[in-house]
N, C-alpha and C positions, 0 to 999 in steps of 0.2 A: 105255206108251201114254197112260194117264190123266194122267201128269205133262205130256205134250206138249199135251193138251187144256187142262189148267189154265194152262199157260204161254201158250197162244194166247188163252185167255179173259182172262187178266190183261193181256196186251199190248193186246187190244182195249179193255178197260176203261180202261187208262191213256191210250191214244190218243184214245178218246172223250171222256174228261174234259179232256184238253188242248185238244181241238177246241172243246168247249163253253165252256171258260174264255175262249178267244179271242173267241168270239161274245158272251159276257157282257161282256167289256171293251169291245168295239165298241158294244154296245147301251147300256151305261152312258155311254160317251163321247158317243154321239149324243144321249142324253136330256139330258145336262149341257149340250151345245151348244144344244139346242133351248130349254132353260130360260134360258140366258144371252141368246140372241137375243130371246126373248119379253120378258125383263126390259129389255133395251136398247131394244126397240121401245116399250115402255110408258113408259120414261124420256123418250124423244124426244117421244112424244105429249104427255106432261105438260108438257115444256118448251115445246112449240109452243103448247099451250093457255094457258100462263102468259103467253107473249109476246103472244098475241092479246088476252087480257084486259087486260094492261098497256097495250097500244096503244089499246084502246077507252076505258080510263079516262083516258089522256092526252088523247085526242081530245075526250072529254066535258068535261074540265077546261078545255081550250083553248077549246072552244065557249062555256063559261060565262064565261070571263074576257075573251076578245077580242070586240070588237064585230063584228057581222055587217055585210056590205055591203048588206043590204036596206034600211037606214035612209035611204039617199041617194035613193030613188025617190019 
């Protein structure tokens, strides 16, 4: 009888560790996906900010070089 209890406990332990390892894999994959999405979002934000700054710089340079239409009044 004790060997039957040991066997059942061993099977429960093995089954539990397999179930937990599956949860761990899913948790790690979800965390990695979250980090990748956050990094991608930050990269897009940085690119948009760079384009906005470049556009403002080009606009300021054009305003400095090109004559304005206010001189004709």
